[in-house]
LOBA-127014 format. One record per residue (C-alpha): x, y, z; residue in one letter; chain. Coordinates in steps of 0.1 Angstrom, whole numbers, plus 5000, padded with zeros to 4 digits. Each point is the difference from the previous one (the first is absolute). Last residue first. Layout:
N
px	py	pz	r	c
X	Y	Z	A	A
...
% end
This chain:
711
px	py	pz	r	c
4787	5112	4923	F	A
4969	4979	4996	N	A
5017	4968	5012	S	A
5005	5020	5033	S	A
4963	4995	5009	Y	A
5005	4964	5010	E	A
5031	5009	5021	L	A
4982	5029	5016	L	A
4970	4980	5010	R	A
5023	4973	5014	E	A
5019	5027	5019	W	A
4969	5015	5015	A	A
4988	4966	5012	D	A
5034	4993	5016	Q	A
5000	5034	5017	K	A
4965	4995	5015	I	A
5011	4965	5010	Q	A
5031	5013	5018	L	A
4980	5025	5020	Y	A
4976	4973	5011	Q	A
5029	4978	5011	N	A
5017	5029	5019	G	A
4968	5007	5019	S	A
5018	5009	5032	W	A
4987	4971	5021	D	A
5007	4975	4972	G	A
5030	5007	4978	S	A
5017	5024	5025	V	A
4993	4979	5031	M	A
5009	4967	4983	S	A
5033	5014	4987	A	A
5009	5012	5034	A	A
4990	4968	5017	A	A
5020	4979	4976	S	A
5031	5022	5004	A	A
4999	4999	5038	T	A
5001	5029	5025	T	A
4965	5014	4999	V	A
4989	5034	5013	G	A
4982	5016	5029	T	A
5012	5035	5008	D	A
5018	5010	5032	S	A
5034	4991	4987	A	A
4995	5023	4971	T	A
4989	4997	4963	A	A
4992	4963	5004	A	A
5008	4978	4970	T	A
5027	4982	5020	T	A
5036	4991	4997	G	A
5011	5034	5014	R	A
5019	5020	4974	A	A
4995	4977	4969	I	A
4964	4992	5009	F	A
4992	5036	5008	N	A
5014	5010	4966	L	A
4976	4976	4982	F	A
4972	5011	5024	I	A
5002	5036	4988	N	A
4985	5025	5023	N	A
5007	5037	4994	D	A
5036	5011	5003	L	A
4998	5025	4972	G	A
4981	4986	4971	S	A
5007	4965	4987	T	A
4969	4985	5016	S	A
4993	4963	5001	F	A
4976	4999	5029	N	A
4975	5028	4990	S	A
4988	4990	4966	K	A
4998	4962	5004	L	A
4984	5006	5034	E	A
4973	5023	4987	A	A
4987	4976	4974	Y	A
4969	5022	4994	T	A
5019	5020	4973	N	A
5003	4967	4980	I	A
4962	4998	4998	L	A
4996	5035	4987	D	A
5028	4994	4975	N	A
4983	4968	4987	D	A
4967	5018	4997	A	A
5017	5028	4980	D	A
5015	4973	4978	T	A
5035	4987	5001	T	A
5021	5005	4969	P	A
5035	4990	5013	L	A
5028	5025	5008	V	A
5038	4995	4999	T	A
4996	4970	4978	P	A
5017	4969	5016	V	A
5033	4991	4983	I	A
5000	4967	4981	T	A
5027	4975	5010	Y	A
4976	4978	5021	W	A
4978	5001	4969	M	A
5020	4972	4983	N	A
4990	5005	4964	D	A
5008	5037	5006	M	A
4976	5030	4995	I	A
5022	5030	4997	Q	A
5018	5025	5022	L	A
5023	4972	5013	E	A
5008	4989	5036	P	A
5037	4995	5009	H	A
5028	4975	4996	K	A
5036	5006	5010	I	A
5024	4976	4983	V	A
4984	5006	4966	G	A
5032	5014	4984	L	A
4985	5035	4997	D	A
4988	4999	5036	I	A
5034	4989	5013	A	A
5018	5026	4979	N	A
4976	5026	5014	N	A
5009	4990	5036	I	A
5037	5003	4994	N	A
4995	5033	4982	Q	A
4979	5013	5029	L	A
5028	4993	5024	G	A
5027	5017	4979	E	A
4977	5029	4990	K	A
4993	5009	5036	G	A
5038	5000	5008	V	A
5006	5023	4970	A	A
4972	5023	5012	T	A
4966	5000	4983	T	A
4991	5031	4979	C	A
5005	4980	4968	E	A
4977	4973	5012	M	A
4973	5025	5011	E	A
5001	5016	4965	F	A
4997	4966	4984	A	A
4970	4990	5022	Q	A
4976	5017	4977	L	A
4971	5015	5020	K	A
4967	4994	4981	N	A
4970	5022	5009	F	A
5001	5020	5033	S	A
5021	5024	5020	L	A
5032	4985	4985	T	A
5012	5033	4987	S	A
4996	5035	5016	G	A
5037	5008	4997	I	A
5004	5012	5035	Y	A
4979	4981	5025	Q	A
4990	4970	4980	R	A
5033	4993	4982	A	A
5022	5010	5030	F	A
4980	4979	5025	N	A
5001	4970	4977	T	A
5037	5004	4992	Y	A
5012	5002	5036	N	A
5036	5012	4996	G	A
5000	5026	5028	N	A
4968	5015	4986	A	A
5010	5036	4991	Y	A
5038	5000	4996	T	A
5002	4962	4992	W	A
4975	5000	4972	L	A
5012	5035	4990	D	A
5034	4985	4990	E	A
4983	4973	4981	Y	A
4978	5025	4982	T	A
5030	5021	4992	Q	A
5018	4971	4984	A	A
4970	4994	4978	S	A
4981	4967	5003	I	A
5008	4973	4975	H	A
4975	4993	4973	P	A
4984	4966	4992	V	A
5007	4973	4975	Q	A
4978	4970	5007	M	A
5007	4963	5007	G	A
4996	5002	5037	N	A
5019	5032	5003	F	A
5026	5007	4973	E	A
5018	5033	5001	F	A
4996	5034	4983	T	A
5022	5030	4993	N	A
4986	5028	4979	A	A
4968	5001	5021	D	A
5019	5012	5031	D	A
4971	5008	5022	R	A
4989	5028	5024	F	A
5001	5027	4974	A	A
4978	4978	4978	E	A
4970	5000	5023	P	A
4995	4976	5030	G	A
5014	4965	5004	Y	A
4970	4978	5008	S	A
4969	5019	4988	M	A
5020	5015	4971	L	A
5014	4966	4989	I	A
4966	4983	5000	I	A
4984	5030	4983	G	A
5025	5000	4971	E	A
4995	4964	4992	D	A
4962	5003	5006	S	A
4983	4987	5031	Y	A
4998	5034	5018	A	A
4987	5016	4967	F	A
4970	4977	5002	D	A
4991	5013	5035	I	A
5006	5036	4992	L	A
4980	4998	4967	K	A
4971	4985	5019	L	A
4999	5030	5023	C	A
5003	5024	4971	A	A
4973	4982	4982	Y	A
4976	5003	5029	L	A
5008	5037	5006	K	A
4995	5008	4963	D	A
4969	4979	4998	Q	A
4982	5021	5026	D	A
4968	4981	5006	D	A
5008	4994	5037	G	A
5037	5002	5006	V	A
4994	5003	5038	G	A
4971	4976	5004	L	A
5018	4973	4981	K	A
5031	5006	5021	S	A
5029	4984	4982	I	A
5021	4976	5020	A	A
5036	4997	5013	W	A
5013	4969	5016	G	A
5007	4981	5033	G	A
5003	4964	5011	T	A
5032	4992	4980	K	A
5000	4982	4967	A	A
5028	4974	4999	S	A
5034	4996	5015	R	A
5010	4967	5015	W	A
5007	4992	5036	S	A
4987	4965	4999	E	A
5035	4986	4998	T	A
5010	4964	4994	F	A
5033	4982	5005	R	A
4999	4962	4999	M	A
4997	4969	5021	Y	A
4971	4980	4987	T	A
4965	4990	5012	A	A
4978	4983	4974	G	A
4986	5011	4967	T	A
4975	5024	5016	G	A
5025	5028	5004	D	A
5013	4986	5033	D	A
5029	5021	5013	W	A
5027	4988	5024	S	A
5024	5029	5005	A	A
5033	5012	4985	V	A
5006	5037	5008	P	A
4998	5030	4977	I	A
5036	5012	4993	M	A
5015	5029	5017	V	A
4994	5038	4999	A	A
5029	5020	5015	M	A
5012	5019	5031	Y	A
5038	5004	4999	K	A
5024	5013	5025	E	A
5036	4997	4987	G	A
5015	5027	5022	A	A
5002	5023	4971	D	A
4963	4993	4993	A	A
4990	5014	5034	D	A
4963	4996	5001	L	A
4976	5029	5007	T	A
5022	5024	4979	G	A
4977	5002	4970	N	A
5018	4973	4979	E	A
4992	4966	5015	N	A
4968	5014	5015	Y	A
4987	5002	4964	I	A
4995	4963	5003	T	A
4966	5004	5016	Q	A
4982	5022	4975	T	A
5013	4980	4970	Q	A
4994	4965	5013	N	A
4965	5000	5015	Y	A
4996	4981	5032	D	A
5006	4969	5021	Y	A
5024	5006	5029	S	A
5033	4988	5014	M	A
5029	5008	5024	F	A
4991	5030	5022	G	A
5022	5016	5027	I	A
5027	5017	4980	D	A
4989	5035	5013	N	A
4993	5015	4966	E	A
4984	4968	4988	L	A
4976	4993	5028	Y	A
4990	5035	5007	D	A
4997	5007	4962	T	A
4976	4970	4998	N	A
4976	5017	5024	K	A
4994	4993	5037	L	A
4965	4998	5016	G	A
4999	5017	5034	S	A
4975	5028	4997	D	A
4972	4984	4980	E	A
5006	4968	5019	T	A
5019	4970	4989	A	A
5006	4971	5025	T	A
5010	4972	4976	L	A
5014	5022	4972	F	A
5021	5020	5025	S	A
5014	4968	5015	E	A
5014	4991	4966	S	A
4994	4964	4988	I	A
5026	4974	5009	L	A
4995	5003	5037	G	A
4994	4962	5005	E	A
4963	5006	5007	Q	A
4997	5020	4968	A	A
5014	4971	4980	M	A
4973	4978	5014	D	A
4975	5027	4992	Y	A
5012	4998	4964	M	A
4994	4963	5000	R	A
4965	5007	5013	G	A
4994	5023	4970	L	A
5009	4971	4978	A	A
4975	4977	5018	V	A
4975	5028	4999	Y	A
5001	5001	4962	T	A
5000	4962	4997	D	A
4966	5000	5018	E	A
4984	5019	4971	E	A
4971	5024	5005	C	A
5020	5032	5000	R	A
5019	4987	4970	A	A
4968	5002	4980	D	A
4997	4974	4972	H	A
4985	5004	4965	L	A
4994	4971	4978	N	A
5017	5001	4966	G	A
5010	4963	4997	E	A
5036	5004	5011	S	A
4990	5020	5031	D	A
4994	5037	4996	F	A
5009	5027	5025	Y	A
4982	5025	5023	L	A
5014	5019	5030	F	A
4984	5034	4994	D	A
5005	5006	4963	Q	A
5034	5002	4984	R	A
5011	4972	5022	S	A
5031	5002	5022	E	A
4990	4977	5029	L	A
4979	4979	4976	G	A
5022	4970	4996	R	A
5021	4983	5027	V	A
5033	4983	4991	G	A
5018	5004	5034	F	A
5026	5027	4994	L	A
4981	5016	4971	I	A
4969	5005	5020	G	A
5017	5009	5033	A	A
5016	5030	4982	L	A
4965	5013	4993	R	A
4992	4995	5037	Y	A
5029	5023	5009	M	A
4992	5024	4972	D	A
4968	5008	5019	A	A
5021	5021	5024	R	A
5003	5025	4971	R	A
4962	5006	4996	S	A
4997	4993	5036	N	A
5017	5032	5010	N	A
5019	5006	5033	S	A
5027	4976	4989	E	A
5010	5019	4969	E	A
5023	4982	4976	R	A
4998	4965	5015	S	A
5025	4980	5021	F	A
5015	4965	5000	L	A
5031	4993	5021	G	A
5007	5027	5026	Q	A
5036	5008	5011	V	A
5006	5010	5036	Q	A
5023	5030	5002	A	A
5037	4992	5003	G	A
5011	5033	4987	D	A
5019	4984	4971	A	A
4970	4979	4991	N	A
5005	4967	4981	L	A
5026	4984	5023	T	A
4985	5011	5033	A	A
4966	4993	4987	S	A
5008	4963	4995	N	A
4970	4982	5015	A	A
4975	5019	4978	V	A
5019	4991	4968	V	A
5006	4963	5007	C	A
4964	4994	5009	R	A
4989	5019	4969	L	A
5023	4977	4979	L	A
4983	4969	5015	A	A
4966	5015	4993	V	A
5011	5007	4964	M	A
5013	4964	4996	E	A
4966	4987	5012	D	A
4981	5023	4977	A	A
5019	4991	4968	D	A
5032	5011	4984	W	A
5010	4990	4964	A	A
5022	5030	4989	A	A
5017	4997	4966	N	A
5000	5038	4994	Q	A
5014	5003	5035	G	A
4985	5014	5031	V	A
4987	4970	5020	F	A
5020	4969	4990	L	A
5025	5025	4986	D	A
5010	5007	5037	S	A
5018	4967	4999	R	A
5029	5016	4982	T	A
5025	4974	5012	T	A
4988	4974	4975	G	A
4963	5005	4990	Y	A
4997	4965	4984	Y	A
5019	4983	5028	G	A
4976	4971	5001	G	A
4969	5021	5004	Y	A
4989	4985	5033	A	A
5035	4995	5012	E	A
5016	5034	4995	D	A
4967	5019	5008	I	A
4996	4979	5032	Y	A
5035	5007	5011	T	A
4996	5037	4996	R	A
4967	4999	5018	L	A
5015	4981	5030	M	A
5029	5024	5000	N	A
4976	5030	5002	V	A
4980	4984	5028	A	A
5032	4993	5020	E	A
5011	5036	4997	V	A
4965	5013	5010	G	A
4997	4979	5031	D	A
4986	4966	5006	I	A
4975	4986	5026	S	A
4983	4969	4986	G	A
5018	4982	4972	A	A
4968	4983	4989	A	A
4984	5033	4988	N	A
5031	5009	4980	M	A
5001	4967	4982	T	A
4962	4999	4994	A	A
5003	5036	4986	I	A
5029	4991	4978	I	A
4983	4969	4985	N	A
5025	4972	4999	G	A
5032	5003	4981	A	A
5006	4969	4980	A	A
4965	4985	5001	D	A
4986	5035	4996	Y	A
5016	5004	4966	N	A
4987	5033	4985	K	A
5008	4994	4964	T	A
5009	5025	4973	V	A
4988	5002	4965	Q	A
5011	5022	4971	E	A
4986	5029	4981	V	A
5017	5024	4976	G	A
5019	5032	4994	T	A
5000	5017	5035	G	A
5037	4994	5006	D	A
4992	4981	5032	A	A
4976	4977	4982	T	A
4964	5007	5007	V	A
4985	4974	5024	V	A
4977	4970	4995	D	A
4992	4979	5030	V	A
5008	4965	5012	T	A
4988	4989	5035	V	A
5016	4972	5020	S	A
4992	4973	5025	G	A
4997	5009	5036	S	A
4988	5029	5022	T	A
4977	5015	4973	P	A
4993	5037	4998	M	A
4978	5018	5026	Y	A
5020	4991	5030	P	A
4989	5013	5034	Q	A
5000	5036	5014	Y	A
5000	5001	5038	V	A
5037	4997	5010	A	A
5009	5016	5033	T	A
5018	5033	4992	A	A
5035	4998	4986	L	A
5028	5009	5024	T	A
5017	5033	4991	D	A
5034	5006	4983	S	A
5033	5015	5010	S	A
5036	5000	4987	S	A
4989	4983	4968	A	A
5010	4969	4981	S	A
4989	4983	4968	F	A
5017	4968	4991	E	A
5024	4994	4972	G	A
5001	5016	4966	E	A
4978	5030	4991	G	A
4963	5010	4997	D	A
4971	4994	5023	L	A
4998	5027	5027	L	A
5016	5029	4983	A	A
4984	4992	4966	Q	A
4965	4999	5015	V	A
5007	5033	5018	W	A
5013	5016	4968	D	A
4968	4990	4982	V	A
4977	5018	5023	R	A
4969	4984	4986	M	A
4970	5009	4978	L	A
4972	4976	4990	P	A
4979	5010	4970	M	A
4970	5022	4991	K	A
4985	5008	4965	E	A
5010	4976	4973	I	A
4989	5009	4965	D	A
4970	4998	4978	D	A
4991	5036	5006	I	A
5016	5031	5016	G	A
4983	5021	5026	D	A
4969	4995	4977	F	A
4969	5022	5003	Y	A
4969	4991	4981	P	A
4977	5023	4980	S	A
4966	4999	5015	C	A
4964	4989	4994	Y	A
5003	4971	4977	I	A
4967	4984	4990	A	A
4998	4964	4988	G	A
4963	4998	5007	A	A
4986	5035	5005	D	A
4965	4992	4987	D	A
4996	4969	5022	G	A
5026	4976	5012	D	A
5038	4996	4998	V	A
5008	5030	5022	S	A
5029	5023	5009	G	A
5026	4985	4977	T	A
5033	5016	5011	L	A
5016	4969	5015	S	A
4989	4980	4970	M	A
5017	5023	4976	R	A
5031	4998	5021	V	A
4998	4962	4999	I	A
4997	5002	4962	P	A
5032	5020	4996	N	A
5009	5005	4963	A	A
4964	5008	4990	D	A
4998	5026	5029	L	A
5032	5017	4988	F	A
4987	5000	4964	A	A
4968	5017	5011	S	A
5019	5026	5020	F	A
5021	5009	4970	N	A
4972	5000	4974	P	A
4976	5022	5021	M	A
4972	5010	4976	L	A
4987	4965	4995	D	A
5003	4996	5038	L	A
4972	5027	5005	Y	A
4971	4980	5013	E	A
5025	4979	5019	T	A
5009	5030	5021	L	A
4967	5001	5019	N	A
4998	5035	5015	V	A
4994	5002	5037	V	A
4969	5010	5021	E	A
4975	4975	4985	G	A
4996	4980	5032	A	A
5020	4971	4984	A	A
5027	5025	4993	G	A
5001	5011	5036	A	A
5003	4964	5011	E	A
5028	4994	4976	Q	A
5017	5032	5011	L	A
4998	4990	5037	Q	A
5015	4965	4992	S	A
5028	5015	4979	A	A
5010	5024	5028	T	A
4997	5037	4992	G	A
5013	5027	4978	S	A
4980	5028	4983	F	A
4991	5014	4966	M	A
4974	5025	4989	D	A
4993	5018	5033	I	A
4970	5020	5013	Q	A
4973	4976	4990	S	A
5016	4974	5022	L	A
4989	5020	5031	N	A
4986	4974	5024	P	A
5027	4975	4989	E	A
5028	5025	5004	W	A
5012	4994	5035	Y	A
4993	4963	5000	E	A
5020	4996	4968	F	A
5029	5019	5015	N	A
4998	4981	5032	E	A
5007	4967	4982	S	A
5027	5016	4979	D	A
5017	5016	5029	K	A
4999	5038	5005	I	A
5018	5029	4984	G	A
4971	5022	4992	T	A
5001	4995	4962	Y	A
4979	5027	4981	Q	A
5026	5008	4973	D	A
4984	5019	4971	D	A
5020	4984	4972	I	A
5002	5016	4966	T	A
4997	4980	4968	F	A
5023	4998	4970	G	A
5013	4965	5001	L	A
5037	5007	4998	I	A
5001	5033	5018	E	A
4976	4988	5028	Q	A
5019	4967	5004	V	A
5034	5019	5000	A	A
4990	5022	5029	V	A
4986	4970	5017	W	A
5033	4981	4997	V	A
5020	5030	5012	P	A
4980	5006	5032	K	A
4973	5026	4999	F	A
5008	5030	5021	D	A
4980	5005	5032	G	A
5031	5005	5022	T	A
5030	5010	4979	H	A
5019	4984	4971	Y	A
5033	5013	4987	T	A
5005	4989	4964	V	A
5034	4989	4987	G	A
4984	4968	4985	D	A
5021	4979	5024	A	A
4983	5015	5031	L	A
5000	5032	5020	T	A
4979	4999	5031	V	A
4987	5032	5016	G	A
4998	5014	5035	D	A
4985	4968	5013	G	A
4986	4980	4970	A	A
4995	4967	5018	T	A
4986	5015	5032	E	A
4979	5026	4982	A	A
4983	4975	4977	D	A
5011	4996	4964	F	A
4972	4992	4975	R	A
4988	4967	4985	M	A
4996	4984	5034	G	A
5026	4980	5019	T	A
5010	5023	5028	K	A
4964	5006	5009	A	A
4993	4964	5008	N	A
4985	4967	4986	N	A
5011	5002	4964	Y	A
4983	5027	4980	G	A
4968	5008	4981	C	A
4972	5025	5006	A	A
5000	5013	4964	M	A
4978	5027	4986	R	A
5009	4998	4963	L	A
4999	5032	4980	V	A
5000	4998	4962	T	A
5028	5023	4988	G	A
4999	4986	4964	D	A
4965	4987	4992	A	A
4998	4962	4999	F	A
5010	4972	4978	T	A
4997	4962	5004	L	A
4989	4993	4964	L	A
5034	5010	4986	D	A
5016	4976	5026	E	A
4979	4971	4986	A	A
5013	5007	4965	Q	A
5036	5002	5013	G	A
4996	4968	5019	A	A
4988	4983	4969	E	A
5031	5013	4982	S	A
5025	4988	5025	G	A
4998	4997	5038	G	A
5020	5031	5010	G	A
4986	5027	5023	L	A
5016	5028	4981	S	A
4994	5036	5011	N	A
5033	5006	5016	S	A
5020	4982	4973	C	A
5029	5024	4998	G	A
5023	4979	5022	S	A
4987	4965	5010	L	A
5011	4980	4970	A	A
5016	4974	5022	M	A
5008	4979	4969	A	A
4993	4967	5017	A	A
4972	5015	5022	M	A
4976	4974	4986	T	A
4974	5006	5027	A	A
4968	4979	4998	I	A
5016	4972	5019	A	A
5004	5023	5029	I	A
4988	4979	5029	A	A
5003	4968	4980	S	A
5037	5001	5007	R	A
5022	4993	4971	L	A
5024	4972	5005	T	A
4974	4981	5020	K	A
5010	4986	5034	R	A
5007	4963	5000	K	A
4974	4975	5011	M	A
% end
């Protein structure tokens, strides 16, 4: 299941000649597109009242006071002030010939819709969540884009190339609005890996590499063992790995008869200190892999040919936390696993997402709630599966051994630490997150590169996955980019009978999926790019960013591409964000780890869900939204426990996180919860109406699948 040479996300874009200059009014698509474009005309200077942005005032179409300050001078030589349109939106108005009356108030997508719903006649275009926009469309408040697809050649071609995306946008399959699409989708990249494990590589190397035994002047005694083996304790397991030079695939064997299971060995040893633990792990790597890794044993975890699994990771975590004196010059206690913001469930949730790839559990990184397909196309909900809570229970076992950061386990709004605390103070070892935004710490002064400090993405772990053909040890990630949950819609009440307004809105959406639009909405205008010099990205020729843009990236956003693009250039607010820009803005260390992972994906060593209907549906990504009816939605809204107990907002209740932190579904010690995997699954599926929810979604999927033959 190798990754396609040309990503379906931009199959409509030839880009080979990069004819971006001087084609400001061209949307591409050939002669038929030209004819359609001629039909999609409107009066020059048409005013669009737009309440569109991305979740806060900093990421609207215009500069806010905090971002602009006393004036911001960018790569185009223009100094921008508070209230000025950002470069992308200056260019959009010039290219397409309409004028934007910005009505965005700087609030979240979900709140934005709620704010404007009583007054949709006052705006022409607005942002919201896909589910909200579909419901508004069904109520006659939003324009149905399918009625105009023959005028939108670029958007139409994009939908044709991505059937799961088309399904995700289909608001209804019944009645007069069957097949309706009520919003243009947003993609933070598409058909690509999203999150990945990251480790302090220098620490792994310090502990595991070299001749002879590891020694240290001081180490701590390991906590009493709680975590038990996940991998076999005898026999052998053979897995595919990428060759060390990244050019091919070979097999390595984990020989448990020769080496034993490292967790079983450590557990049986009783009280041991950090030095003994490291030497146990070194011996295990030598014997289990028959000397394959030589004296660079760290490659088991951080190399191109890595083959690590959950047990080996736990053994490594034990070594890390018991050797703080070696790894931290100040002697501060080192924490094992940590999350980016431990006072925010939206980031703490990465801990249960990590559990999914460690222990072969689907649904924890689904595009919609916690749903996934089995091989026959039946939907499952991870919240109702016993295996989910078994995996979370294993994470709790790690927590009891002190292998998960204390701040994560006891987080409050005031006490939760951030990734910068862990990395800057050399007290955090491993997290699961985005590559570009996290590896910038290698170059922004947080980590000391001169001292060899290195925080890098590492290979997806080997786990036991059952794709319906039988359990097998392989690498699989569910963290795969598809349509996000938000988008931009056209207010039917706002544009009314004004064809100029309607066509201007449609033109914007279609333009965003043209060759030129994709580049503009990702990189920004010409002054921010180096169109004369291109590079290959996933089979396409794309421009480099300009030298000034790269300098500004660090000056204004400390290397964080996403923040810089949204807050200063005005790109990636919606539509299709091309990952090439992000890749180019990634640090050298970030590129190193990502290249290893991309090689593994391209060579089929890392498998992932696909954006198309597969023969084995286990490999089909779940649509971001399914066409549930109003009656369905009303019923789902009565399932209060399903809505309130899996929150990723603030520190609201989330029983997955409770299970990791305390081994119970209870929010606090005074609450009543369950402590076994089977009881948790039974409670959610039965008492909390999980089974009823799942049946509603299954029925919606089957209706959508049947209707999709009409696409």
